[in-house]
Structure formats: structure tokens, C-alpha cells
C-alpha positions as CSV (number, residue, x, y, z in Angstrom):
1,X,-0.8,9.8,16.1
2,X,-4.2,9.2,17.6
3,X,-5.6,12.2,15.6
4,X,-4.2,10.8,12.3
5,X,-6.0,7.5,12.5
6,X,-9.3,9.1,13.5
7,X,-9.1,11.7,10.8
8,X,-7.8,9.5,8.0
9,X,-9.8,6.3,8.6
10,X,-11.0,6.6,5.0
11,X,-7.6,5.8,3.6
12,X,-7.8,2.3,5.2
13,X,-11.3,2.1,3.7
14,X,-10.2,3.0,0.1
15,X,-7.3,0.6,0.3
16,X,-9.7,-2.1,1.6
17,X,-12.3,-1.6,-1.1
18,X,-9.6,-1.6,-3.8
19,X,-8.0,-4.8,-2.5
20,X,-11.4,-6.5,-2.2
21,X,-12.5,-5.6,-5.8
22,X,-9.1,-6.7,-7.1
23,X,-9.3,-10.0,-5.2
24,X,-12.8,-10.7,-6.5
25,X,-11.6,-10.1,-10.1
26,X,-8.6,-12.4,-9.6
27,X,-10.7,-15.2,-8.1
28,X,-13.4,-14.7,-10.7
29,X,-10.9,-15.2,-13.6
30,X,-8.8,-18.2,-12.5
31,X,-7.6,-18.8,-16.0
32,X,-5.8,-15.5,-16.0
33,X,-2.2,-15.7,-17.2
34,X,0.9,-15.0,-15.1
35,X,1.3,-11.7,-16.9
36,X,-2.3,-10.7,-15.9
37,X,-1.6,-11.6,-12.3
38,X,1.6,-9.5,-12.3
39,X,-0.2,-6.6,-13.9
40,X,-3.1,-6.9,-11.4
41,X,-0.7,-7.0,-8.5
42,X,1.4,-4.2,-10.0
43,X,-1.8,-2.1,-10.2
44,X,-2.6,-2.9,-6.5
45,X,0.9,-2.0,-5.4
46,X,0.9,1.2,-7.3
47,X,-2.5,2.5,-6.2
48,X,-2.0,1.3,-2.6
49,X,1.4,3.0,-2.6
50,X,-0.1,6.2,-3.8
51,X,-2.9,6.0,-1.1
52,X,-0.3,5.3,1.5
53,X,1.8,8.3,0.4
54,X,-1.3,10.5,0.8
55,X,-1.7,9.1,4.3
56,X,2.0,9.7,5.1
57,X,1.8,13.3,3.8
58,X,-1.2,13.8,6.1
59,X,0.5,12.2,9.0
60,X,3.9,13.7,8.7
61,X,3.1,16.4,11.4
62,X,1.3,14.1,13.8
63,X,3.3,10.8,13.5
64,X,6.9,10.5,14.5
65,X,7.3,7.4,12.3
66,X,6.0,8.8,9.0
67,X,9.3,8.0,7.3
68,X,9.0,4.3,7.8
69,X,5.5,4.3,6.2
70,X,6.8,6.5,3.4
71,X,9.5,3.9,2.7
72,X,6.9,1.1,2.4
73,X,4.7,3.3,0.2
74,X,7.5,4.2,-2.2
75,X,8.6,0.6,-2.3
76,X,5.1,-0.4,-3.4
77,X,4.9,2.3,-6.0
78,X,8.3,1.3,-7.5
79,X,7.3,-2.3,-7.7
80,X,4.1,-1.3,-9.4
81,X,5.9,0.7,-12.0
82,X,8.3,-2.2,-12.6
83,X,5.4,-4.5,-13.4
84,X,4.2,-2.1,-16.1
85,X,7.7,-1.7,-17.6
86,X,8.3,-5.3,-18.7
87,X,6.2,-7.9,-17.0
88,X,7.6,-10.8,-19.1
89,X,11.3,-10.2,-18.4
90,X,10.8,-9.3,-14.8
91,X,8.2,-11.9,-13.9
92,X,10.4,-14.2,-11.8
93,X,12.3,-11.3,-10.2
94,X,9.0,-9.6,-9.4
95,X,7.7,-12.6,-7.6
96,X,10.7,-12.4,-5.2
97,X,10.3,-8.6,-4.9
98,X,6.6,-8.9,-4.3
99,X,7.4,-11.5,-1.6
100,X,9.9,-9.2,0.0
101,X,7.4,-6.3,-0.2
102,X,4.7,-8.5,1.4
103,X,7.1,-9.5,4.2
104,X,8.0,-5.9,4.9
105,X,4.5,-4.6,4.6
106,X,3.2,-7.4,6.8
107,X,5.8,-6.6,9.5
108,X,4.9,-2.9,9.3
109,X,1.2,-3.7,9.6
110,X,2.0,-5.7,12.7
111,X,3.9,-2.7,14.1
112,X,1.0,-0.3,13.3
113,X,-1.5,-2.7,14.8
114,X,0.4,-2.8,18.1
115,X,0.5,1.0,18.2
116,X,-3.2,1.0,17.4
117,X,-3.9,-0.8,20.7
118,X,-3.6,2.7,22.3
119,X,-6.2,4.2,20.0
120,X,-8.9,1.6,19.3
121,X,-10.0,-1.9,20.3
122,X,-10.2,-4.5,17.7
123,X,-6.8,-4.0,16.2
124,X,-6.7,-7.8,16.0
125,X,-8.1,-7.5,12.5
126,X,-5.1,-5.5,11.4
127,X,-2.8,-8.0,13.2
128,X,-4.5,-10.8,11.3
129,X,-4.1,-8.8,8.0
130,X,-0.4,-8.3,8.7
131,X,0.1,-12.0,9.4
132,X,-1.8,-12.8,6.3
133,X,0.5,-10.5,4.3
134,X,3.5,-12.2,5.8
135,X,2.1,-15.6,5.0
136,X,1.4,-14.5,1.4
137,X,5.1,-13.3,1.0
138,X,6.4,-16.5,2.5
139,X,4.3,-18.6,0.1
140,X,5.5,-16.6,-2.9
141,X,9.1,-16.9,-1.9
142,X,8.8,-20.6,-1.2
143,X,7.4,-21.5,-4.6
144,X,7.9,-18.8,-7.3
145,X,7.3,-21.2,-10.2
146,X,3.8,-22.1,-9.2
147,X,1.3,-22.1,-12.0
148,X,-0.4,-18.8,-12.9
149,X,-3.9,-20.0,-11.9
150,X,-2.7,-21.0,-8.5
151,X,-0.9,-17.6,-8.0
152,X,-4.1,-15.9,-9.2
153,X,-6.2,-17.7,-6.6
154,X,-3.6,-17.1,-3.8
155,X,-3.5,-13.4,-4.7
156,X,-7.2,-13.2,-5.0
157,X,-7.9,-14.8,-1.7
158,X,-5.2,-12.7,0.0
159,X,-6.6,-9.5,-1.5
160,X,-10.2,-10.3,-0.5
161,X,-9.2,-11.0,3.1
162,X,-6.8,-8.1,3.3
163,X,-9.5,-5.8,1.8
164,X,-12.1,-7.1,4.3
165,X,-9.7,-6.6,7.3
166,X,-8.9,-3.0,6.1
167,X,-12.6,-2.2,5.7
168,X,-13.4,-3.6,9.2
169,X,-10.5,-1.5,10.6
170,X,-11.7,1.6,8.9
171,X,-15.2,1.2,10.2
172,X,-13.9,0.7,13.7
173,X,-11.7,3.8,13.4
174,X,-14.6,5.8,12.0
175,X,-16.8,4.8,14.9
176,X,-14.0,5.7,17.3
177,X,-13.5,9.1,15.6
178,X,-17.1,10.3,16.0
179,X,-17.7,12.8,18.8
180,X,-19.4,11.1,21.7
181,X,-22.5,12.7,23.1
182,X,-23.5,12.3,26.8
183,X,-27.2,11.6,27.3
């Protein structure tokens, strides 16, 4: 598993950059409608799921828990596709599904972060990202009828911080993966 994180640090970087850009767009357009929020989030789920599948495929020979990560990735892709199918009819249901995804993804991020303690220091950023993802899921489940602008801001702030945490983690993993020279 150590080799996977060192070799594929860039997957965390791509996910982080994508989340950061999407978050900035969501915060920059607070008047966005509920449908736009759902489509933005569906796009995030779909692309993040595809990037996670790439990581799972790369890790399947080096990680004994690749199937758990594959489940999370496929769940995200399916939710992303559902948002494109009919965002109006499935809006309320998607909020609950997205909340469920966030709770599951946040829990898995916490598990990964705990395992990263053996690989790199500074895994606290990923723990914080996992906790933020769980908080995001909890907020969505607690108030699914919140106004579209509020959800846009919540999603945007969530995506910005999650993106930053993933970028920080990828930089730390990249630094850790470089060969060390003895002077």
C-alpha cells in the first residue's frame, strides 16, 4: 500500500484541483439554482468517481482493501449519472443520496488517513477532510429543503476546503515519494 500512495499522489492532486475549481465556481455564483447545484455536484461525483476508479485499478495489486475503495468510487459515479438523468424529479432524493455518499466517503477518508499514518506524517489534513465530508453529509441530511443559494454556498465551501486538503496531502505524498539523497 505504501508504494501506491507514493506512486499515485497525483490522483489526490487532480481530485483536489477539481474540487477547488468547482467550489470556487459554486461560491462565485451564489444565485445558482438548485438544479445547477445538483448538476455541479453530479459532475464532481462523476469525475471524482472516475479518478478514484483509476486509483483503484492501479492499487488493486498493492492494496488489500481495493474493493472498499471501488465501492465508494462506483457509488459516486452512479450518483453522478443520476443527477444528469433527471435533476428535477430526483432533487430531493439526490440530497439524501448525496448526504449518504458524503457520510460513507468521509468515513472511508478517515480509514485511509489512519492507514496513511504508517506512510507519511501530516495525515491530519486528510482526517480533517474526512470530518468535513461527514459534516457536509450531516448538514444535507438534517435540512434537505434549504434554499438553493445556501446549498450552493455550503457545497462551494466544502469543495474548496476538501480540494485544499487533497492538494496539501498530494504535495506531502509527492515529497515523501522522492528518492532521498545522502549528502
